[in-house]
C-alpha positions in Angstrom: 78.1 86.6 124.0 81.1 86.6 121.5 79.0 88.7 119.1 78.2 91.2 121.8 81.9 91.4 122.8 83.0 92.0 119.2 80.4 94.8 118.9 81.6 96.4 122.1 85.2 96.2 120.9 84.3 97.8 117.6 82.2 100.5 119.4 85.2 101.3 121.6 87.5 101.5 118.6 85.2 103.8 116.6 84.6 106.3 119.4 88.3 106.3 120.5 89.3 106.9 116.8 86.7 109.7 116.5 87.9 111.4 119.7 91.5 111.1 118.6 90.6 112.7 115.3 89.1 115.7 117.3 92.4 116.0 119.1 94.4 115.9 115.9 92.2 118.6 114.4 92.5 120.8 117.5 96.3 120.3 117.4 96.4 121.4 113.7 94.3 124.4 114.6 96.6 125.3 117.5 99.6 125.2 115.1 97.9 127.3 112.5 96.7 129.8 115.1 99.9 130.1 117.1 100.5 133.7 116.2 96.9 134.8 117.2 96.1 136.3 120.6 94.7 133.9 123.1 91.3 135.4 123.0 91.0 135.2 119.2 89.2 132.3 117.5 91.3 129.5 116.0 92.2 129.5 112.3 89.8 126.6 111.6 87.0 127.8 113.8 85.5 130.0 111.1 84.4 126.8 109.4 81.7 126.4 112.0 78.0 127.1 111.6 77.2 130.7 110.6 73.5 131.1 111.1 71.3 131.9 108.1 74.3 132.4 105.9 74.7 130.4 102.7 78.4 130.1 103.3 77.7 128.9 106.9 75.8 125.9 105.7 79.0 123.9 105.3 79.5 124.4 109.1 76.7 121.8 109.6 79.2 119.2 108.5 82.3 120.6 110.1 81.1 122.1 113.4 81.3 119.0 115.6 85.0 118.5 114.6 86.0 121.9 115.8 86.5 123.3 119.3 87.3 126.7 120.8 90.6 125.6 122.4 91.8 122.7 124.4 89.6 123.4 127.4 86.5 123.2 125.2 87.7 119.8 123.9 88.7 118.5 127.3 85.3 119.3 128.7 83.6 117.3 125.9 86.0 114.3 125.9 84.7 112.1 128.8 81.0 112.5 127.8 82.0 111.8 124.2 83.7 108.6 125.1 81.1 107.3 127.5 77.9 108.3 125.7 79.3 107.6 122.2 80.4 104.1 123.3 77.0 103.3 124.7 75.2 104.5 121.6 77.5 102.3 119.4 77.5 99.3 121.7 74.0 98.4 120.8 74.9 98.1 117.2 77.4 100.0 115.1 75.0 100.6 112.2 72.2 101.8 114.4 74.6 104.0 116.5 76.0 105.6 113.3 72.4 106.2 112.1 71.5 107.9 115.4 74.6 110.0 115.2 73.8 111.1 111.6 70.3 112.2 112.7 71.6 114.1 115.7 74.4 115.7 113.6 71.9 117.0 110.9 69.1 118.1 113.2 71.6 119.9 115.6 73.3 121.6 112.7 70.2 122.7 110.8 68.4 123.9 113.9 71.4 126.0 115.0 71.7 127.4 111.5 68.0 128.4 111.5 67.6 130.0 115.0 71.0 131.1 116.3 72.0 134.8 116.2 73.3 136.2 112.9 77.1 136.9 113.0 77.8 134.2 115.4 79.8 131.0 114.7 78.9 127.7 116.4 81.4 124.8 116.9 81.9 121.8 119.1 80.9 118.2 119.6 78.6 119.0 122.5 75.7 118.9 120.1 76.5 115.2 119.6 76.9 114.7 123.4 73.4 116.1 124.0 71.9 114.1 121.2 73.5 110.9 122.4 72.3 111.7 125.9 68.6 112.0 125.0 68.8 109.1 122.6 70.1 106.8 125.3 67.4 108.1 127.7 64.4 107.7 125.4 65.2 104.8 123.0 64.3 102.1 125.5 60.9 103.7 126.2 60.1 103.9 122.5 61.2 100.3 121.9 59.8 99.0 125.2 63.2 97.3 125.8 63.8 96.6 129.5 67.6 96.6 129.3 67.7 99.8 127.3 65.2 101.5 129.7 67.5 100.6 132.6 70.5 102.0 130.8 68.6 105.1 130.1 67.7 105.5 133.7 71.3 105.1 134.8 72.4 107.7 132.1 69.7 110.1 133.4 71.0 109.8 136.9 74.6 110.4 136.0 74.3 112.9 133.1 70.7 114.2 133.4 71.8 117.5 134.9 73.6 118.3 131.6 70.1 118.9 130.1 70.0 122.3 131.7 72.5 123.2 129.0 69.7 123.4 126.4 68.6 126.7 128.1 70.1 130.1 127.2 72.9 131.0 129.6 76.5 132.0 128.8 76.5 133.8 125.4 79.7 132.0 124.6 78.0 128.6 124.8 75.9 127.4 121.9 72.7 126.5 123.8 71.0 126.2 120.3 73.4 123.3 119.4 72.6 121.7 122.7 68.9 122.1 122.3 68.7 120.8 118.7 71.2 118.1 119.5 68.8 116.9 122.2 65.8 117.2 119.8 67.8 115.1 117.3 68.5 112.4 119.9 64.8 112.1 120.7 64.0 111.9 117.0 66.7 109.3 116.4 65.2 107.2 119.3 61.8 107.4 117.7 62.9 106.7 114.2 65.3 103.8 115.0 62.7 102.1 117.3 60.3 101.9 114.4 60.7 98.1 113.8 60.0 97.4 117.5 56.9 99.7 117.5 55.5 98.1 114.3 56.0 94.6 115.8 54.3 95.6 118.9 51.3 97.0 117.0 51.2 93.9 114.8 51.2 91.7 117.9 48.4 93.8 119.4 46.3 93.6 116.3 46.9 89.9 115.9 46.1 89.0 119.5 42.8 87.1 119.8 40.1 88.9 121.8 39.4 87.5 125.2 35.9 86.7 126.5 34.6 86.4 129.9 
């Protein structure tokens, strides 16, 4: 129990620190962009993902750190804190690995299929990836507790998955879609040990006779 509590504390510290970093970056962007019209993108927002542009590849790394104003960041904050904590609470290393998979798949997918001339930013790609990861990882691992957590997450946050469909042109549905794909992939990859053990147990089980 002590080990689990320490993991939860570390998970809370990591996700709160990450979220605080997003607020710091948005604050810096607000200062740098103070002379711009309200409708104009922030000074740092150009560092997001620019689809099928060699210069826009860097945005795969930077996009989740950037937001199109405080409202955008506020909308992402609660899901970031809740889902990010739950992903990390089962193990910091595994949670960070899942996040890396989501980050890369979401970024590369957006870069490949989004409209040329657009720029994509925001941590919502991570939110969608964490969501699908939490929903599916228990099924892949056949872990009862994780399946239960996934069902609870599906009840509370499942309606968000409509965000993977094209809707408002100002919203990066491509980031949402490929974030969700990355979450499923992360759940599959990171449950590999459990799946191999299950196959091994199945192969090693003595046949029954009647």
